[in-house]
C-alpha positions as CSV (number, residue, x, y, z in Angstrom):
1,M,146.1,82.1,-23.6
2,A,142.4,84.3,-24.5
3,D,139.6,84.0,-22.9
4,S,136.7,81.7,-23.2
5,E,133.5,82.5,-22.8
6,T,132.2,79.1,-21.0
7,V,135.3,76.3,-20.0
8,F,133.2,73.1,-18.6
9,L,135.3,71.1,-16.2
10,F,134.8,67.4,-16.0
11,D,136.5,65.1,-14.0
12,V,137.3,61.8,-14.2
13,D,136.3,59.3,-11.9
14,N,132.4,57.9,-11.5
15,T,131.9,61.3,-13.8
16,L,133.7,59.6,-17.3
17,L,134.7,56.4,-16.1
18,D,133.2,53.9,-14.2
19,N,135.6,53.7,-11.8
20,D,133.5,51.8,-9.3
21,A,133.5,49.0,-11.8
22,V,137.6,49.3,-12.2
23,Q,137.9,49.0,-8.5
24,E,135.5,45.8,-8.9
25,D,137.7,43.9,-11.6
26,L,141.3,45.2,-9.6
27,S,139.5,43.3,-6.1
28,A,138.6,40.0,-8.7
29,H,141.9,40.1,-9.2
30,L,143.6,40.6,-6.3
31,E,141.5,37.4,-4.3
32,L,142.7,35.5,-7.6
33,Q,146.2,36.1,-7.6
34,F,146.7,36.7,-3.5
35,G,143.4,34.9,-1.8
36,R,140.8,37.2,0.4
37,A,142.8,38.2,2.9
38,S,145.8,39.5,1.0
39,R,142.7,41.2,-0.6
40,D,141.0,43.0,1.7
41,R,145.0,43.5,3.3
42,Y,145.4,45.6,0.0
43,W,142.5,47.7,0.4
44,A,142.9,48.5,4.1
45,L,146.1,49.9,2.6
46,F,145.0,51.6,0.3
47,E,142.2,53.6,2.7
48,Q,144.4,54.3,4.8
49,L,146.9,55.8,2.5
50,R,143.7,57.6,0.5
51,D,143.1,59.4,4.1
52,H,146.8,60.3,4.2
53,L,146.8,61.9,1.0
54,G,143.0,63.6,0.5
55,Y,143.7,61.3,-2.8
56,A,142.9,57.0,-4.3
57,D,147.0,55.8,-5.2
58,Y,146.4,52.9,-6.3
59,L,150.1,52.3,-7.2
60,G,151.1,53.2,-4.1
61,A,148.7,50.9,-1.8
62,L,150.5,48.4,-3.8
63,Q,154.2,49.6,-3.2
64,L,152.6,49.5,0.7
65,Y,151.6,46.4,0.0
66,R,155.3,44.5,-1.1
67,L,156.9,46.3,1.6
68,E,154.4,43.3,3.6
69,N,155.4,40.7,0.5
70,L,158.6,41.6,-0.2
71,D,159.3,37.5,-2.3
72,D,156.4,37.5,-4.4
73,P,156.7,37.6,-7.6
74,Q,153.2,37.7,-8.4
75,L,153.3,41.6,-6.9
76,L,154.4,42.1,-10.9
77,E,151.3,40.6,-12.5
78,V,149.1,43.5,-10.3
79,S,151.4,46.1,-11.8
80,R,151.1,44.8,-14.9
81,F,147.4,44.3,-14.4
82,L,146.9,48.4,-13.2
83,I,149.0,49.6,-15.9
84,D,148.1,47.6,-18.8
85,Y,143.9,48.2,-17.7
86,P,141.6,48.8,-20.8
87,F,139.8,52.1,-19.6
88,T,138.6,52.1,-22.8
89,E,135.9,49.2,-21.7
90,R,135.2,51.6,-18.5
91,L,134.3,55.1,-20.0
92,Y,130.2,55.4,-18.9
93,P,128.1,55.4,-21.9
94,G,127.6,58.9,-23.9
95,A,131.0,60.0,-22.3
96,L,132.8,60.4,-25.6
97,A,130.1,62.5,-27.0
98,A,129.0,64.8,-23.8
99,L,132.3,66.6,-24.4
100,E,132.5,66.8,-28.0
101,R,128.7,68.3,-27.5
102,C,130.4,70.2,-24.9
103,G,133.2,70.8,-26.9
104,R,130.9,72.5,-29.7
105,I,129.5,75.4,-26.9
106,G,133.0,76.1,-25.5
107,S,136.6,74.9,-24.4
108,T,136.3,71.2,-22.2
109,V,139.5,70.4,-19.1
110,I,139.7,67.9,-17.5
111,L,140.1,68.0,-14.0
112,S,140.7,65.7,-12.1
113,D,142.4,64.5,-8.6
114,G,145.2,61.8,-8.6
115,D,148.8,60.7,-8.2
116,V,151.1,61.6,-10.9
117,V,151.5,58.3,-12.9
118,F,148.2,56.2,-12.5
119,Q,145.7,58.7,-12.8
120,P,147.1,60.3,-16.6
121,R,147.4,56.6,-17.6
122,K,143.9,56.7,-16.8
123,V,142.9,59.6,-18.4
124,W,145.2,58.8,-22.0
125,R,144.5,55.3,-22.0
126,S,140.9,55.5,-21.8
127,G,140.8,58.3,-24.8
128,I,139.9,60.8,-22.4
129,G,142.5,62.9,-23.4
130,D,142.5,63.0,-27.2
131,A,138.9,63.5,-26.4
132,V,139.7,67.3,-24.3
133,A,143.0,67.9,-26.8
134,G,145.3,67.3,-24.3
135,R,143.8,69.9,-21.9
136,V,144.1,67.9,-18.3
137,L,145.0,69.2,-15.2
138,I,145.6,66.9,-12.2
139,Y,145.3,68.3,-8.8
140,L,146.2,67.2,-5.5
141,H,143.2,68.8,-4.3
142,K,141.4,70.1,-7.3
143,E,139.1,72.7,-5.3
144,R,142.7,74.1,-3.6
145,M,143.8,75.1,-7.2
146,L,140.8,77.0,-8.8
147,D,143.4,79.7,-8.7
148,A,145.7,77.9,-10.8
149,V,142.6,76.7,-13.2
150,E,142.0,80.0,-14.4
151,R,145.9,81.0,-14.6
152,R,146.1,77.9,-17.5
153,Y,142.2,78.4,-18.8
154,P,140.7,81.9,-17.7
155,A,137.2,82.1,-18.8
156,G,133.7,84.2,-17.8
157,H,132.2,81.4,-16.8
158,Y,132.8,77.6,-15.5
159,V,130.9,74.5,-15.7
160,M,131.8,72.0,-13.0
161,I,130.7,68.1,-13.4
162,D,131.7,65.6,-11.1
163,D,130.4,63.3,-9.2
164,K,131.3,64.5,-5.3
165,L,128.7,67.0,-4.2
166,R,131.5,68.2,-1.9
167,I,133.6,69.4,-4.8
168,L,130.9,70.5,-5.7
169,T,129.8,72.8,-3.0
170,A,133.6,74.1,-2.4
171,M,133.8,75.4,-6.3
172,K,130.1,76.9,-5.7
173,Q,131.4,79.5,-2.7
174,A,134.4,80.0,-4.6
175,W,133.3,80.8,-7.9
176,G,129.3,82.0,-7.1
177,A,127.7,82.6,-10.7
178,R,130.6,82.4,-12.3
179,V,130.7,78.3,-12.1
180,T,127.2,76.5,-12.8
181,T,127.8,72.5,-11.0
182,I,126.1,69.5,-12.7
183,F,125.6,66.6,-10.6
184,P,126.0,62.9,-12.2
185,R,124.4,60.4,-9.9
186,Q,127.1,58.1,-10.7
187,G,128.7,55.9,-8.5
188,H,128.7,55.1,-4.7
189,Y,129.5,58.6,-3.5
190,A,126.6,60.1,-5.6
191,H,124.2,57.7,-4.1
192,D,125.6,57.5,-0.3
193,P,123.1,59.2,2.2
194,R,125.6,60.7,4.6
195,E,126.6,62.7,1.3
196,L,123.8,64.0,0.3
197,A,122.6,65.3,3.6
198,A,125.6,67.4,4.1
199,Y,126.0,70.1,0.9
200,P,123.5,71.5,-0.5
201,P,122.3,70.3,-4.1
202,A,123.9,71.5,-7.4
203,D,123.0,73.6,-10.4
204,L,121.9,70.8,-12.2
205,T,121.4,66.9,-11.4
206,I,121.6,64.7,-14.1
207,E,121.2,60.7,-13.9
208,R,124.0,60.1,-16.8
209,I,126.5,61.6,-18.1
210,G,125.7,61.0,-21.9
211,E,122.4,63.3,-20.7
212,L,124.8,66.3,-21.2
213,A,124.7,65.1,-25.3
214,E,121.5,64.8,-24.9
215,G,120.4,68.5,-24.9
216,A,120.4,68.2,-20.5
217,L,122.8,71.4,-20.9
218,E,121.2,74.9,-21.4
219,L,123.1,78.2,-20.5
């Protein structure tokens, strides 16, 4: 693949898509189907699995919950809820426009963490995958896969857009001046005082992803 002058790397959850709202919808659905105690048990398993894997695995947590509830047919309804979720309704305003504008400047690539089933489903069902012409990378720990990113999408310069300062800091440490980091203050991580205090600021902080479609980015 020929070098592109600039490659824009976009995170998904709470960067292009309001994943906090997705979790709220799932939580309400779990409480409706199973009650509050079972809802809380699912999220406890979810957090345990995330601590173990390092990324969110909604279907994996559901599998763990199933092991504790082997004869509950309502589990199939929760699975259907997740697989058929209307992710297009949870795109942040201006998300697709931001991808389109950055795509006029350079190449756009999705660079996300996640499982191998649900995260791709989210990307494609939301329309994000089509918006970047199928240039989608999903890893267990994307900040450890930068050599692979470079091999697949070589560039003179990278721009990483992510709601987690931890990720942006790791990429800045690896790539230095070759990367511009952009921090959209969306979602709970982006407003966690401990996260904000633990890492240096990004090269550019924006309040909304839509600002990238409105001229916030100067390269």
